[in-house]
N, C-alpha and C positions, 0 to 999 in steps of 0.2 A: 554580615548575615541579614537577609531580608526576612520580613515577617511573612507568615503563611498567607495572610490576606492579600499582601502585595503580590506575592508569587502567584496566587490564584488569579488575580487580575491580569498579570502578564501572560498566563497560560491562555486565558480567554482572548486576549488581544492577538496572540499568535494563531489561536484557533479561528478567529474571524479572517485573518490573512488567508488561511488555508481553505476556509469555507468559500470566499469569493473566488480564490484561484481554482477550486474544484468546479465551481459553476462554469468557468471558462473552458478548462480542458476536458472535463467530463461531458459538458454540453457539446463541445466541438466533436469529441470522439464518437458521440452518438450518431453523427451524420457524415463523418469523413469518408467512410467506406463507400457509400452510394455517391458522394460528391466526386470522389476519384474516378468512379465508373462513368460519370457524366463527362469528365475531362478525358476519357478514352482509355482508362486503366483496365487491364485484364484482372482476373482473380489472382493470378500469380504476382502481378505488380502490387496489388493491394496487400497480399500476404507478405511480400518483401518489405514494403514500406512500414507496415505495422510491426513486423518482426524486427527490422532494423531500429525502429524507434524504441521498442521495449528493451532490446539489448543495450542500446545507448543509455536509456533511462536507469537501468540497473547496473550493468557492467561498469559504466564510467564512474559510479559512485566510489568504487575502490580507490581510483586516482584522486578524486576531488575531496574525499575524506582525508587522505594523506596530505594533500595540499593545505587544507584548512588547519590541520594541527601544526604543520611545519611553518606556515606563514602567520598563523594567528589571525587571519583576515576572514573570520567567520561571516561577518555581516557583508563584506564585499561580495562573497560568494552567494550569499542568500539573495542580496539585491539583484545581482547579475542573473542568477537562475530564474527569479520570479519575473524579471523584466522580459524574459524570453517568451512568456505566455502571450504577449502582444503579437507573436507570429500567427497565432490562431484566428483572431478577428481579422487579420490582414488577408485571410483567405477570401474575404468578400470581394477583394479587388483582383483576384488571380484567376486567369483562365488558361493557364498552362500546367500541364501534368508535372513536369519537372520542377517547377517553382513551388507548386502546392505540396508535392512530396517533400521537398527540402524544408519547407516551413513546418510541416507536421513533425519531422524528425528533430528539427531545431528545438521545438518545444519540449520533446522528450529529453533531449540533452540538457536543457535547462533544469529539469526535475533532478537529473543526476548532479548537476552543479550545486544545487541549493540543499538537498535533502540531508546529507551527512552533517553539514554545519547546523542546519536547523534542528535536527534531532539532538545534537550535542547541547545546544542551547536550551531546548526543552528539558532535557535530562538534568541539567545544571539548575535551572529555575525551579523544577519540581522536586528537587531533593529535600525542600523544607515542607512539602505537603504530601509527599509520597509519589514516587515516580510512576507507579501504576495508575494512580488517580490523575496525574498530569497528562500522561499519554492517553489515558481513556477519555478525558474531556477533549483533547485535541483531536482524536480519531472521530469521536461522535460529531463534533462540529464539521470536520472534513467531510464526513459522509452526508451530512445535511446538504452541503453544497453539491455533492455528487448526485443527489436526488433532485434538487431544485434546477440546476443547470439544464439537464436533458429535458425536463418538462417544459421550461421556457422556450427551448429550441424547437420542441415538437409543436408547440402552438404557433410560433412564428413561421416554421416550415410549412405548416398546413395553410396558413392564411397569406404568407408573403413570399416564400421561397427560400432557396439556399443563401442567396446574397444577404438578405436582411437577417436571416437566422445567424449567420457568422458576424454580421455588423453589430448586432445587439450585444455580442460578447465583449465589445470594447468597454461597455459600462462596468461590469464586474472586474474587467482587467484593470481599468484605471482605479477602481476602488481598492484592488489588491495592492497596487503600487503605492497608493496614498497611505493605506493602513500600515504597510510595511515601513515606509519612511517615518511614520509616527512612532511605530514600535522601536525603530532604530534609535530614536531619541530617548526612549524610556528604559531600554535594556542595555547593559554594558556590552562592550565589544568582545571581551574575553569570557568564555563560559566559566573558567575557574574562579572568576570573581563573584559568581552567583551561587556557587555550591555551598551546601551545608556539609560539613565533614561528618560522614557516617561510616559505620563499619561495613566492609564489603560483604556481599552476600556469601561469596565462596573465597577460599584462599588457595586452592590448588591450581597451579598455572595451567595445567592441561585441560581444565574445565572449559575454558573458552573455546578450545579446538573441538572438544566433544560436543559443545553447544552447537557449533557451526555444522557439524555432522548431523546432529539431530534435526537442525532446521532444514538443511539441504534435502535429507532423505524424506522427511515429513512433507515438505512443500512439493517435492517431485511427484508425490502420490496424491496431491490435492488437485482435482480436476478443475480446469478452467471453465468459468461460466459459458464461454463461447461453445465449448464441447457439449456441455449439458443442454444448451438451447438448440444446438444442432441435432442432438438426440431427440429432443422434443419435436422439432420440425420434421426430421426424417421419418420418425415412427408415427407421426400424427397423433401422439399421445394426448396432446392438448391443442386447442385452436391457436393460430399464430398470434392473435391479439393478447393472449395471456402471457406471452413470453416476456415482453418488456415489464409487465406487471410483476412477474416473478423476480425479475432483477431488481425492480424498485423495492419489492418486499425484502429481499436479501440485503439491500443497502440499509433499510430501516432496521432490520435485525442487527446488522453490523453495528450501527450507531448506538442501539440500546445495550448490546452485549458489551461493547467497548467500556462503557462506564462501569458496569458490574464487574467485569474482568479486572479493571484497574484497581478497584477497591479490594478485590479478592487477592490480587498479587501483593498488595501492600500488606495484607494480613497474613498470608501464607507463604510468601516468597516464591522461590523456584518450584515448590511442590505444586503450585497452582498451574504450572505449565502441563501437568499431566492431563488436564481437561482438553488440551488441543488434540493429541493423538486419539484419546478416548472418543472425542466427538467426531473426529474425521473418519474413523473406521466404518461407520454405517452409511456415510454420505454416498459413495458410489453404488452400493447395492440398492439404495432408494432412488437416487436421482436418475439412475440408468435403467429403471424399471419401466413397465408400460402402464402402470397404475397412476392416474393423476394425483391421487392423494399422497402416494409414496413419494412422487416427484416433488410435490409441494413441501413435504416434511424434509426431504433431502436438501432442497434449496434453502429452506430456513436454517438447517444445520450448517450448510455451506456459508451462509452469512454470519452465523454465530462464530464459526472457526476464523472467518476473516477478521471479525472484530477482536477475537482473542489474540490472533497473530499480530495485528497491528498495535495492540496495547501491551500484552505481556511479554512478547518476544522482544519488543523494542525496550521495555522497561528493564528487563533482565540484563541487557548489555552493560548499562551503567554500573552495575555492581560487580562486574567481572574484570574491569580494566581500570588502569590509572586515568585520572581526569585529563592529563595532558595528552592522552592518545584516544580520547572519546570519539572525535570525529572520524579518525582512522578506523576505529572498531565498527562504528556505524556504517562507514562506507564499505567495509569488508562484509559486514552482515548483509547489507542491502544487495551487494553484488552477488554474493552467494545465493541469496533468496531468489533474486531475479533469474539468474542462470539456471538454477535448479527448477524453477517453475516453468521456464520456457522449454527445458529439456524434457521434463516430465510430461508437459502438455503435448509436445511433439511425439513422444513415444505413445502416449495414449490415444492420440489422433490416429496414428498408424495401426494400433491395436484395434481400434474401433472398426476400421475398415475390413478387418478379418473376423473379429469376434467381440461382441459386447462383454461377454464373460471375461475375456482377457483383460479389458479395462478394469473391471471390478476386482479381479484377482490381483492385478498390478497395484491398484490403489490401496486395497486392504493390506497387502503384504508390506508395502512401504510404510504405511501408518503404524503397522504393528512393529516394524524394525525400529522406527523412530521412537516408539514408546519404550522399547527395551534400551535403546541408547540413552534416553532420558533417565531411566531408572539407574543405569550405571553411573551417569553424571551426577545424579543426586547423591549416590553412594559416595562418590569421591568428594563431593562438596561437604557432605557430613563429616567425613573423616578429616578433611582439611580444616574445618571449623573447629574441630576438637583439639587440634594440636596447639 
């Protein structure tokens, strides 16, 4: 068993890996849309490339989580997945649409390769300090990179152009790989070697499946920021210049709330998850209004929910499954999360073309249903723990 201080340092180390990696792929994602346009892409092509990338990034995690547990090669998958971020700086040397699209999708596939194994390792390390705290620290550092990367790219794009903007991403990409190889020497290969044996949060077998139902329905009703920003532009509710500032603010709130949510989860357990649907319910009515103040409040709540999802939802998994199947569980969770978010976003996009009220009703209804499912799950968990 490792000391809590040592575990904390290892979490910070993995957080630095994610921080530099986020600088790369969030920095690149902030300009890949217009870059594909320059290469001759239509709006449909951009949608297909981004959609295929997100399906690969989430859906394939089910497969790679299973592979991690079956093979025990968690670090091989992590290193392979993180190395794929080098495909994004390589866009600096690409002037063909098909090659650029392939590189963008390849990076998204790399996220699927590495994430289940990484989350299993984080959950195992954090067992001695509190999994909520561990995932909260990791998410906060992750989001810091998500803010820094696009800001650097924006400055270089303004002064130098797309080629140099992509080229600069080689620096954090190399830093990511270097930090990862250093972490590899400090952290054992098998997550089970790092875990502190603690009592499971719940003991009822069907709780995990109810949990996935809660996640999928709740996330399906969680509007994507792209749709919110589209609404702001379409209605001219705010000047265009405020849209990226809104996103940056949401990412900052995400980082702050992640830390708080992690500590709260360690103290309250699964009951802390109630904050996610309760906070989600007012997002759509506020964010899809015409009042700038309401929109800002809605986006702030959107960022808060993202922070809670990335922290508490991930921390909860480790208390529901056996340690030997942890990467499989994280792969399944992430796959369900991504597919549900993609499906819900697509439905809300179609509803928006007909009625904004339809988007609001859809979002509020699904958030409410997810709240009810969570209450049922908590009831089962309480009964299971008393036996």
